[in-house]
VEXDO-826699 format. One record per residue (C-alpha): residue number from 0; residue in one letter; chain; x, y, z. Coordinates in Angstrom, 3 decimals. Each point is the difference from the previous one (the first is absolute). Layout:
<sites>
SITE   voba   kevex   drengu       east      north         up
SITE    NUM       A        A          X          Y          Z
...
</sites>
This chain:
<sites>
SITE   voba   kevex   drengu       east      north         up
SITE      0       M        A    -16.953     11.510    -26.762
SITE      1       D        A      3.340      0.121      1.435
SITE      2       R        A      0.194     -1.912      3.908
SITE      3       Q        A      1.190      1.966      2.609
SITE      4       I        A      3.111     -0.754      2.530
SITE      5       L        A      0.694      1.635      2.350
SITE      6       V        A      3.535     -0.651      1.736
SITE      7       I        A      0.500      1.914      3.402
SITE      8       G        A      3.793      0.052      1.297
SITE      9       A        A      2.963      0.225     -2.981
SITE     10       G        A      2.537     -0.868      2.172
SITE     11       K        A      2.904     -2.691      0.015
SITE     12       S        A     -1.853     -3.061     -1.076
SITE     13       T        A     -2.164      1.536     -2.969
SITE     14       A        A      2.592     -0.195     -2.804
SITE     15       F        A     -1.099     -3.247     -1.774
SITE     16       L        A     -3.358      0.574      1.385
SITE     17       L        A     -0.841      2.808     -2.329
SITE     18       D        A      1.993     -1.154     -3.002
SITE     19       Y        A     -2.275     -3.208      0.136
SITE     20       F        A     -3.277      2.162     -0.070
SITE     21       L        A      1.443      2.236     -2.514
SITE     22       N        A      1.253     -2.719     -2.019
SITE     23       K        A     -3.089     -1.554     -0.036
SITE     24       A        A     -2.176      3.459     -0.545
SITE     25       Q        A     -0.896     -0.353     -3.973
SITE     26       E        A     -1.173     -3.153     -0.025
SITE     27       E        A     -1.943     -0.200      3.444
SITE     28       H        A     -1.427      3.418     -0.170
SITE     29       L        A      1.564      1.243      3.019
SITE     30       H        A      0.570      4.132      1.690
SITE     31       L        A      2.576     -0.496      2.944
SITE     32       T        A     -0.512      2.443      1.765
SITE     33       V        A      3.028      0.461      2.696
SITE     34       G        A     -0.415      2.659      3.419
SITE     35       D        A      2.448      0.422      2.697
SITE     36       L        A      0.881      2.977      1.802
SITE     37       I        A      3.624      0.395     -1.330
SITE     38       L        A      0.132     -0.816     -3.916
SITE     39       D        A      3.178      0.720     -0.783
SITE     40       T        A      0.925     -4.318      0.501
SITE     41       V        A     -2.217     -0.546     -2.807
SITE     42       P        A      1.832     -0.674     -3.143
SITE     43       R        A     -0.378      2.494     -2.484
SITE     44       H        A     -1.080     -2.770     -2.977
SITE     45       V        A     -2.880     -0.753      2.270
SITE     46       K        A     -0.694      3.877      0.527
SITE     47       E        A      0.046      0.199     -3.875
SITE     48       H        A     -1.791     -2.938     -0.774
SITE     49       P        A     -3.293      1.039     -1.673
SITE     50       R        A     -2.015     -2.805      1.833
SITE     51       C        A      1.256      1.306      3.133
SITE     52       S        A     -0.973      3.046      2.467
SITE     53       T        A      2.360      1.036      3.268
SITE     54       M        A     -2.134      2.097      2.556
SITE     55       H        A      1.174      1.325      3.431
SITE     56       L        A     -2.085     -2.108      2.350
SITE     57       D        A      0.038      0.529      3.927
SITE     58       I        A     -1.838     -3.044      1.318
SITE     59       F        A     -1.240      2.353      3.316
SITE     60       N        A     -1.440      1.835     -2.552
SITE     61       D        A     -3.511     -1.370      0.324
SITE     62       D        A     -1.380      1.449     -3.138
SITE     63       Q        A      2.772     -0.471     -2.124
SITE     64       R        A      0.305     -3.660      0.678
SITE     65       I        A     -3.743     -0.544     -0.177
SITE     66       E        A      0.216      1.810     -3.624
SITE     67       A        A      2.961     -1.917     -1.000
SITE     68       I        A     -1.634     -3.271      1.405
SITE     69       K        A     -3.404      0.704     -1.686
SITE     70       A        A      2.069      0.598     -3.321
SITE     71       A        A      1.290     -3.842     -0.247
SITE     72       D        A     -1.353     -3.175     -0.809
SITE     73       I        A      2.701     -1.934      2.522
SITE     74       V        A      2.156      1.615      2.399
SITE     75       V        A      3.834     -1.675      0.906
SITE     76       S        A      1.132      1.876      3.557
SITE     77       M        A      3.886      0.014     -0.295
SITE     78       L        A      0.580      2.426      3.568
SITE     79       P        A      0.980     -1.441      2.843
SITE     80       A        A     -2.050     -2.979      1.511
SITE     81       R        A     -1.815      2.711      3.215
SITE     82       F        A     -1.563      2.213     -2.569
SITE     83       H        A     -1.586     -3.031     -1.931
SITE     84       G        A     -3.015      0.041      1.813
SITE     85       T        A     -0.707      3.837     -0.950
SITE     86       V        A     -0.099     -1.272     -3.418
SITE     87       A        A     -1.812     -3.031      0.332
SITE     88       K        A     -3.093      1.860      1.560
SITE     89       D        A     -0.102      2.401     -2.905
SITE     90       C        A     -0.156     -3.788     -2.472
SITE     91       L        A     -2.234     -1.014      1.780
SITE     92       A        A     -2.695      2.827      0.542
SITE     93       F        A      0.695      0.855     -4.100
SITE     94       Q        A     -0.724     -4.108     -1.148
SITE     95       K        A      4.295     -0.056     -1.143
SITE     96       H        A      2.237     -2.940      0.515
SITE     97       L        A      3.086      0.291      1.674
SITE     98       V        A      3.536     -1.007     -0.419
SITE     99       T        A      2.827     -0.089      2.370
SITE    100       A        A      3.092     -1.844      0.722
SITE    101       S        A     -0.286      0.627      3.571
SITE    102       Y        A     -0.460     -2.346      3.051
SITE    103       I        A     -4.332     -0.064      0.667
SITE    104       Q        A     -0.215      2.930      2.229
SITE    105       P        A     -2.860     -0.413      2.714
SITE    106       E        A     -1.989      2.083     -1.165
SITE    107       I        A     -0.264     -1.199     -3.250
SITE    108       K        A     -0.058     -3.456      1.374
SITE    109       A        A     -3.251      0.820      1.386
SITE    110       M        A     -1.670      1.929     -3.227
SITE    111       D        A      0.229     -3.865     -1.508
SITE    112       A        A     -3.858      0.204      0.496
SITE    113       A        A     -1.193      2.472     -1.291
SITE    114       V        A      2.787     -0.500     -2.761
SITE    115       K        A     -2.161     -3.382     -1.053
SITE    116       A        A     -2.963      1.480     -0.043
SITE    117       A        A      1.050      2.943     -2.394
SITE    118       G        A      2.011     -2.751     -2.019
SITE    119       L        A      2.963      1.512      0.380
SITE    120       V        A      3.520     -0.939     -0.349
SITE    121       F        A      2.105      0.987      2.986
SITE    122       M        A      2.947     -1.464     -0.981
SITE    123       N        A      3.200      0.077      2.771
SITE    124       E        A      3.542     -1.578      0.021
SITE    125       I        A      0.677     -0.436     -3.767
SITE    126       G        A      3.776      1.682     -0.219
SITE    127       L        A      3.063     -2.300      1.025
SITE    128       D        A     -0.274     -1.021      3.418
SITE    129       P        A     -2.974      0.189      0.953
SITE    130       G        A     -0.878     -1.153     -3.843
SITE    131       I        A      1.867     -2.545     -2.320
SITE    132       D        A      0.479     -1.689      3.362
SITE    133       H        A     -3.148     -0.706      0.658
SITE    134       M        A     -1.187     -1.197     -3.590
SITE    135       S        A      3.103     -1.801     -0.676
SITE    136       A        A     -0.531     -2.274      3.156
SITE    137       M        A     -2.928     -0.269     -0.815
SITE    138       K        A     -0.285     -1.214     -3.112
SITE    139       V        A      2.780     -2.966      1.475
SITE    140       I        A     -2.318     -0.410      2.719
SITE    141       D        A     -3.162     -0.317     -2.025
SITE    142       Q        A      2.083     -2.306     -2.516
SITE    143       I        A      0.960     -2.547      3.140
SITE    144       R        A     -3.682      0.233      1.423
SITE    145       D        A     -1.399     -1.044     -3.668
SITE    146       K        A      1.814     -3.468     -0.209
SITE    147       G        A     -1.265     -0.605      3.484
SITE    148       G        A      3.478      1.197      2.305
SITE    149       K        A      0.159      1.144      3.226
SITE    150       L        A      1.808      2.897      0.660
SITE    151       L        A      2.629     -0.550      2.878
SITE    152       L        A      2.512      2.957     -0.077
SITE    153       F        A     -0.466      3.148     -1.647
SITE    154       E        A      2.704      2.738      0.251
SITE    155       S        A      1.214      3.465     -1.915
SITE    156       F        A      2.461      2.181     -0.206
SITE    157       T        A      0.169      3.426     -2.220
SITE    158       G        A      3.378      2.651     -0.401
SITE    159       G        A      0.363      3.031     -1.411
SITE    160       L        A      3.879      0.451     -0.720
SITE    161       V        A      2.381      1.060     -2.556
SITE    162       A        A      0.676     -1.920     -2.562
SITE    163       P        A      3.723     -1.874     -0.518
SITE    164       E        A      1.487      2.045     -2.251
SITE    165       S        A     -0.887      3.144      2.522
SITE    166       D        A      0.772     -1.530      3.116
SITE    167       N        A      3.310      2.123      0.958
SITE    168       N        A     -0.407     -0.486      3.962
SITE    169       L        A      1.067     -1.817      2.799
SITE    170       W        A     -4.319     -0.237      1.032
SITE    171       N        A     -0.528     -1.234     -3.464
SITE    172       Y        A     -2.926      2.063      0.773
SITE    173       K        A     -1.396      3.535     -1.638
SITE    174       F        A     -3.113      1.899      0.937
SITE    175       T        A     -3.177     -1.016     -2.803
SITE    176       W        A     -2.865      1.016      1.773
SITE    177       N        A     -0.742      2.424      3.051
SITE    178       P        A      2.457      0.067      2.321
SITE    179       R        A     -1.452      0.304      2.520
SITE    180       N        A     -1.766     -3.322     -0.203
SITE    181       V        A      3.479     -1.744     -0.088
SITE    182       V        A      0.900      1.610      3.379
SITE    183       V        A     -3.155     -0.581      1.723
SITE    184       A        A     -0.618     -3.259     -1.105
SITE    185       G        A     -0.569     -3.349      2.377
SITE    186       Q        A     -1.286      3.040      2.537
SITE    187       G        A     -3.163      0.267      2.346
SITE    188       G        A     -0.345     -3.664      1.245
SITE    189       A        A      1.821     -3.895     -0.633
SITE    190       A        A     -0.081     -1.457     -3.194
SITE    191       K        A     -2.480     -2.520      0.074
SITE    192       F        A      0.276     -3.376     -2.153
SITE    193       I        A     -1.301     -3.876      0.420
SITE    194       Q        A      2.905     -2.616     -0.061
SITE    195       E        A     -0.557     -3.682     -0.747
SITE    196       G        A     -3.729      0.913      1.956
SITE    197       T        A      1.316      2.146      2.664
SITE    198       Y        A     -0.385      3.791      0.100
SITE    199       K        A      3.623      1.592      0.648
SITE    200       Y        A      0.942      3.363      0.989
SITE    201       I        A      2.788      2.397     -1.151
SITE    202       P        A      0.233      3.084      2.351
SITE    203       Y        A      1.327      2.972     -2.018
SITE    204       H        A      3.602     -0.095      2.231
SITE    205       K        A      0.489     -3.785     -1.867
SITE    206       L        A     -1.978     -0.023     -3.063
SITE    207       F        A      3.813      1.713     -2.476
SITE    208       R        A      1.666     -3.014      1.758
SITE    209       R        A     -2.650     -3.467     -0.747
SITE    210       T        A      0.090      0.029     -3.804
SITE    211       E        A     -0.111     -2.627     -2.811
SITE    212       F        A      1.922     -0.480     -3.363
SITE    213       F        A     -1.096     -0.820     -3.360
SITE    214       E        A      1.794     -0.449     -3.080
SITE    215       I        A     -1.529      1.651     -3.244
SITE    216       E        A      1.790     -1.223     -3.250
SITE    217       G        A      2.075      2.092     -1.667
SITE    218       Y        A     -0.458      2.768      2.827
SITE    219       G        A      1.811     -1.622      2.873
SITE    220       R        A     -0.633     -0.523      3.468
SITE    221       F        A     -3.031      2.959      1.953
SITE    222       E        A     -0.741     -0.446      3.771
SITE    223       G        A     -3.696      0.757      0.978
SITE    224       Y        A     -1.310      0.835      3.424
SITE    225       A        A     -3.343      0.307      1.081
SITE    226       N        A     -2.586      2.469     -0.545
SITE    227       R        A     -2.636      0.935      3.103
SITE    228       D        A     -2.423     -2.129     -0.597
SITE    229       S        A      0.402     -2.765     -2.385
SITE    230       L        A     -3.708     -0.919      0.994
SITE    231       N        A     -1.483      2.666     -1.848
SITE    232       Y        A     -1.689     -2.224     -2.819
SITE    233       R        A     -0.170     -3.087      1.568
SITE    234       E        A     -3.785     -0.064     -0.434
SITE    235       A        A     -0.036      2.094     -3.820
SITE    236       Y        A      2.392     -2.430     -0.719
SITE    237       G        A     -2.163     -3.261      1.487
SITE    238       L        A      2.959     -0.942      1.370
SITE    239       Q        A     -1.508     -0.796      3.462
SITE    240       D        A      1.358     -3.798      0.411
SITE    241       A        A      3.360      0.930     -1.520
SITE    242       L        A      3.168     -0.718      2.775
SITE    243       T        A      2.250      2.975     -0.837
SITE    244       I        A     -0.737      3.083     -1.739
SITE    245       Y        A      2.967      2.621      0.164
SITE    246       R        A      0.057      3.363     -2.013
SITE    247       G        A      2.609      2.176      0.120
SITE    248       T        A      2.751      2.516     -1.537
SITE    249       M        A      2.783     -0.772     -1.808
SITE    250       R        A      3.798      1.728     -0.408
SITE    251       R        A      3.524     -1.521     -0.768
SITE    252       V        A      1.270     -2.193      2.344
SITE    253       G        A      1.960      1.677      3.260
SITE    254       F        A     -2.481      3.263     -0.804
SITE    255       S        A     -1.898     -0.731      3.321
SITE    256       K        A      2.906     -0.413      2.014
SITE    257       A        A      1.114      2.897     -0.703
SITE    258       W        A     -2.954      2.165      0.345
SITE    259       N        A     -0.516     -1.808      3.252
SITE    260       I        A      3.013      1.952      1.537
SITE    261       F        A     -2.570      2.950     -0.167
SITE    262       V        A     -2.860     -1.631      1.768
SITE    263       Q        A      2.518     -0.931      2.303
SITE    264       L        A      1.155      3.552      0.426
SITE    265       G        A     -3.534      1.893      0.090
SITE    266       M        A      0.406      1.367     -3.187
SITE    267       T        A     -3.059     -1.165     -1.770
SITE    268       D        A     -2.309      1.441      2.844
SITE    269       D        A     -2.574      2.703     -1.022
SITE    270       S        A     -1.571      0.178      3.099
SITE    271       Y        A      1.546      3.347      1.342
SITE    272       V        A      2.017      2.942     -0.871
SITE    273       I        A      3.843      0.888      0.164
SITE    274       E        A      0.175      3.397      1.104
SITE    275       N        A      2.393      2.143     -2.118
SITE    276       S        A     -0.198     -2.412     -2.911
SITE    277       E        A      0.359      2.671     -1.932
SITE    278       N        A      3.666      1.103      0.549
SITE    279       M        A      1.408     -3.563      0.651
SITE    280       S        A      2.530     -1.742     -2.197
SITE    281       Y        A      0.015     -3.350     -1.028
SITE    282       R        A      2.630     -1.146      2.281
SITE    283       D        A     -2.294      1.879      3.165
SITE    284       F        A     -3.516     -2.137     -0.867
SITE    285       V        A      2.189     -3.239      0.069
SITE    286       N        A      2.087      1.288      3.434
SITE    287       L        A     -3.984      0.496      1.371
SITE    288       F        A     -0.328     -3.801      0.744
SITE    289       L        A      3.280     -0.920      1.022
SITE    290       P        A      1.214      0.193      3.285
SITE    291       Y        A      2.909      2.966      1.334
SITE    292       S        A      3.267     -0.143      0.073
SITE    293       P        A      2.420      2.739      0.884
SITE    294       T        A      2.770     -1.969     -2.514
SITE    295       D        A     -1.515     -2.144     -2.166
SITE    296       S        A     -1.089      0.846     -3.988
SITE    297       V        A     -3.775     -0.101     -1.031
SITE    298       E        A      1.353     -2.576     -2.167
SITE    299       L        A      1.436     -2.271      2.350
SITE    300       K        A     -2.165      0.223      2.254
SITE    301       L        A     -2.681     -1.284     -2.126
SITE    302       R        A      2.020     -2.751     -1.033
SITE    303       H        A      0.382     -1.115      3.846
SITE    304       Y        A     -3.916      0.886      0.856
SITE    305       L        A     -0.859     -2.240     -2.907
SITE    306       K        A      3.345     -2.822     -0.084
SITE    307       I        A      0.840      0.935     -3.287
SITE    308       D        A      3.499     -0.710     -1.293
SITE    309       Q        A      2.087      2.342     -2.222
SITE    310       D        A      0.201     -2.774     -3.111
SITE    311       D        A     -4.204     -0.636      0.512
SITE    312       I        A     -1.569      0.677     -3.322
SITE    313       M        A     -2.227      1.420      2.670
SITE    314       W        A      1.916      2.698      0.600
SITE    315       E        A      0.966      1.192     -3.784
SITE    316       K        A     -3.594     -0.049     -0.376
SITE    317       L        A     -1.188      2.505      2.640
SITE    318       K        A      3.531      2.172     -1.009
SITE    319       E        A     -1.176     -0.373     -3.414
SITE    320       L        A     -3.408      2.302      0.687
SITE    321       N        A      2.046      2.555      1.476
SITE    322       L        A     -1.385     -0.733      3.253
SITE    323       F        A      3.183      2.113      2.074
SITE    324       D        A      0.125      2.995     -2.199
SITE    325       A        A      0.486      2.799      1.804
SITE    326       Q        A     -1.305      3.151     -2.570
SITE    327       K        A     -2.747     -1.437     -1.292
SITE    328       K        A     -3.099      1.444      1.875
SITE    329       I        A     -3.569     -1.906      0.286
SITE    330       N        A     -1.430      3.395     -0.644
SITE    331       I        A     -3.019     -1.058      1.632
SITE    332       Q        A     -2.324      1.497      2.695
SITE    333       Q        A     -1.386     -2.114      2.486
SITE    334       A        A      0.649     -3.514     -2.028
SITE    335       T        A     -0.503     -2.717      1.541
SITE    336       P        A      2.643     -2.885      0.548
SITE    337       A        A     -1.539     -1.534     -3.555
SITE    338       Q        A     -0.342      3.085     -2.006
SITE    339       V        A      3.876      0.696      0.598
SITE    340       L        A      1.109     -3.377     -1.275
SITE    341       Q        A     -1.897      0.203     -3.199
SITE    342       K        A      1.516      3.066     -0.520
SITE    343       I        A      3.145     -1.678      0.787
SITE    344       L        A     -0.920     -2.523     -2.386
SITE    345       E        A     -1.400      1.872     -2.874
SITE    346       D        A      3.514      1.546     -0.784
SITE    347       S        A      1.703     -3.755     -0.458
SITE    348       W        A     -3.062     -1.526     -1.414
SITE    349       T        A     -2.048      1.913     -2.788
SITE    350       L        A     -0.105     -1.209     -3.073
SITE    351       S        A      2.381      1.835     -2.781
SITE    352       P        A     -1.353      0.563     -3.123
SITE    353       N        A      0.992     -2.486     -1.684
SITE    354       D        A     -0.281     -2.671      2.721
SITE    355       K        A     -2.626     -2.904     -0.789
SITE    356       D        A     -2.235     -1.601      2.446
SITE    357       M        A     -0.961     -3.909      0.691
SITE    358       I        A     -3.440     -1.392      1.308
SITE    359       V        A      0.628     -3.442      1.238
SITE    360       M        A     -2.850     -1.969      1.129
SITE    361       Y        A     -0.069     -3.452      1.424
SITE    362       H        A     -2.969     -2.692      0.603
SITE    363       K        A     -0.171     -3.359      1.684
SITE    364       F        A     -2.501     -2.517      0.620
SITE    365       G        A     -0.152     -3.254      1.331
SITE    366       Y        A     -2.732     -2.608     -0.469
SITE    367       E        A     -1.487     -3.309      0.040
SITE    368       L        A     -1.304     -1.715     -2.915
SITE    369       H        A     -0.665     -3.840     -0.057
SITE    370       G        A      1.540     -0.315      3.582
SITE    371       K        A      3.242      1.580     -1.379
SITE    372       K        A      1.555      3.139      1.001
SITE    373       E        A      1.008      2.136     -3.101
SITE    374       Q        A      1.298      3.768      0.175
SITE    375       I        A      0.123      2.611     -2.908
SITE    376       D        A      2.223      3.208      0.194
SITE    377       A        A     -1.158      2.763     -1.772
SITE    378       N        A      2.048      3.492     -1.038
SITE    379       M        A      0.358      2.628     -1.666
SITE    380       V        A      2.908      2.780     -0.946
SITE    381       V        A     -0.448      3.453     -1.653
SITE    382       L        A      2.522      2.161     -0.577
SITE    383       G        A     -0.785      4.141     -0.605
SITE    384       E        A      1.341      2.011     -2.458
SITE    385       H        A      1.209      2.955      1.739
SITE    386       M        A     -0.837      2.455      2.666
SITE    387       G        A     -3.015      1.328     -1.964
SITE    388       R        A     -1.620     -3.222     -0.582
SITE    389       T        A      0.881     -2.592      2.244
SITE    390       A        A     -1.064     -3.437      0.621
SITE    391       M        A     -2.168      0.834      3.075
SITE    392       A        A     -1.994      2.658     -2.174
SITE    393       K        A     -0.522     -2.786     -2.591
SITE    394       T        A     -0.943     -2.499      2.458
SITE    395       V        A     -2.302      2.262      1.734
SITE    396       G        A     -1.159      2.503     -2.736
SITE    397       L        A     -1.092     -3.229     -2.561
SITE    398       P        A     -2.490     -1.884      2.257
SITE    399       V        A     -1.832      3.091      1.176
SITE    400       A        A     -0.576      1.201     -4.074
SITE    401       M        A     -0.208     -3.385     -0.972
SITE    402       A        A     -3.282     -0.810      2.405
SITE    403       T        A     -0.917      3.337     -0.305
SITE    404       L        A     -0.882     -1.055     -3.865
SITE    405       L        A     -1.178     -3.176      0.821
SITE    406       I        A     -2.388      1.537      1.938
SITE    407       L        A     -1.059      2.734     -2.250
SITE    408       N        A     -0.360     -2.786     -3.055
SITE    409       K        A     -2.102     -1.664      2.906
SITE    410       K        A      2.179     -3.344      0.196
SITE    411       I        A      0.444      0.257      3.710
SITE    412       T        A     -3.704      0.636      1.133
SITE    413       T        A     -0.518     -1.944      2.715
SITE    414       P        A     -1.196      3.252      2.888
SITE    415       G        A      1.702      0.770      2.819
SITE    416       V        A      3.421      1.354      2.394
SITE    417       Q        A      2.333     -2.863     -1.211
SITE    418       I        A      3.344     -1.106     -0.265
SITE    419       P        A      1.237     -1.581     -3.272
SITE    420       I        A     -0.278     -3.775      1.067
SITE    421       A        A     -3.190     -1.143     -2.278
SITE    422       R        A      1.149     -1.652     -3.459
SITE    423       E        A     -2.216      2.721     -1.897
SITE    424       V        A      2.160      2.523      1.516
SITE    425       Y        A      3.671     -1.918     -0.177
SITE    426       S        A     -0.212     -2.236     -3.473
SITE    427       P        A     -0.319      2.884     -1.926
SITE    428       L        A      2.215      2.285      1.719
SITE    429       L        A      3.189     -2.714      0.437
SITE    430       K        A     -0.477     -0.947     -4.082
SITE    431       E        A      0.339      3.463     -0.632
SITE    432       L        A      2.961      1.121      2.418
SITE    433       E        A      1.392     -2.923     -1.155
SITE    434       A        A      0.228      1.979     -3.582
SITE    435       H        A      1.794      2.697      1.286
SITE    436       G        A      2.701     -1.783      2.083
SITE    437       I        A     -1.516     -0.470      3.066
SITE    438       A        A      0.408     -3.869      0.466
SITE    439       F        A      0.350     -3.204      2.979
SITE    440       K        A      1.792     -2.768     -1.105
SITE    441       E        A     -1.343     -3.536      1.817
SITE    442       H        A      1.950     -2.433      1.002
SITE    443       Q        A     -0.942     -3.355      1.657
SITE    444       V        A      2.763     -0.882      2.413
SITE    445       P        A      0.063     -2.963      2.697
SITE    446       Y        A     -2.724      0.933      3.018
SITE    447       L        A      2.767      1.801      3.186
SITE    448       G        A     -2.508      1.060      1.472
SITE    449       Y        A      1.261      2.684      2.359
SITE    450       N        A      3.626     -0.022      0.787
SITE    451       P        A      0.999      1.210      3.437
SITE    452       D        A      3.841     -0.184     -1.030
SITE    453       S        A     -0.559      2.778     -2.401
SITE    454       V        A     -1.377      2.589      2.722
SITE    455       A        A      2.584      1.563      1.857
SITE    456       S        A     -0.049     -0.284      3.960
</sites>
């Protein structure tokens, strides 16, 4: 008898996830049901597969949702994170395992005792970041501890970028995930981390001018800016005694300095709406944030305001985005500055059909072993195939699918609401990911510690 897998949500990140299940369906005796409000995004070969069914599923329709979950052996929620709680309540009520790629929601975390008592696995944060970052980090951290080493430093960066062969704009960037998350990144409080035993805070208006730089062999130089809270996983990783913990987002060198222009102008603000936004041109939008002048052009005012020379690469980057176009209309009613900026950027930074994206992840581990300080650098690079099969979808979807099958096959059995930091989870998963071209290169290097010379002021 087939085991029933219910996947709720059929967005961009599910291409590799669905294919993985269907490729395994025969030998693993699986039947896949894909439920979504809009089924147009489900590829034809998935819809027509003999071991797959699709269904119109509105998660706010209680009867429909409950019926679908009751019929499943395990549920994979690929919905936006805010909806996972609704699905989780039903999974607990009807004794179904649950897998999500999202950060653990507070309401799901509160179910931990009940989930354990029911003997269920609610696996969260099993995508890319969070997900592969947890597993790859814990593998090395456990290796160091197994030898008797003491962790002194942990740094981790992830970037969803454009592959070198598709990198054809001055920003060296295109959207590979939710554009809104890029525009509002870093807002809502100061970035927090610990450096050489001292807590550090970077306010939002300074975030993109405090970047760390590093090389990835074969792919050149990158920069990273701090995540909002680098200390989220200090306890989970067992790094309470580490002197430096820094987690961040990776971009090509020069991106953050240019992005800081939008921050300083106020274009990333999402807290108020712009009157008459739908009738404004891109040029009108830029002019909103500049002083009045009866004679100076918008271009001249912006250069003076931000002290950008005409031959500065920053100026070329701004012009490339058509920011000063007087014909292009915003066409969004009651838009916030962040929403307008997102629309402008999507014009220039959307992947073309044949574009390839690139995922880069980098970890640095500093530790002391037998009285000597050592360091391991580890990095992973994954290239996408094209716009429909991105590296982002691969690195998010495959870990979710693999974890689902491991739970079904009772290879992951520890119950509770959890993230993938236990050996029983990361050992088989990392091994199988490697077979799919998702692998880390680890290098033993001289211990450098936290290098302040690599950080821009």
